[in-house]
C-alpha angles and dihedrals in degrees: 000000000000121000091267090062097247121122118268119243092254090060099055120133116248113261140192128213105243096179093100088055094050092047100042123356090201091065093064105090100150093116090230122133117225123203132194141158138188135164104345096329126101126185144181124189127194100162128279089014124071124184115204131185109186095190094269107035137029124224141184116209130190103215095190088061103029116025092169090062097232102129118067112213095184097113094042093050108031094156093055090044095053092043093054093044091049091050090048093052091049092050092046089054089062101051132067118281117274110266117243118273115268115245112224112234111214 
């Protein structure tokens, strides 16, 4: 750390540029799988496939064909669905537990 308490440049975490993913999922061809979660949602993305659990239901989207995520390809591609779900569960076992859901105060 520097005298100001901030990390020095040689101690930065590795990063990836996710802009291609946000602009056009078809352009991401690194073969990497990305994982994230928030609120009640969990997701894994290995382009063009995206696994999503919305807290109630699970889906498999093909972002090269359906960028708006309206068509569920889970039954047509059960092996891909199960693989992404398995990879998500493995990733989730390595990170901190999900914080409790926030209760909205009205």
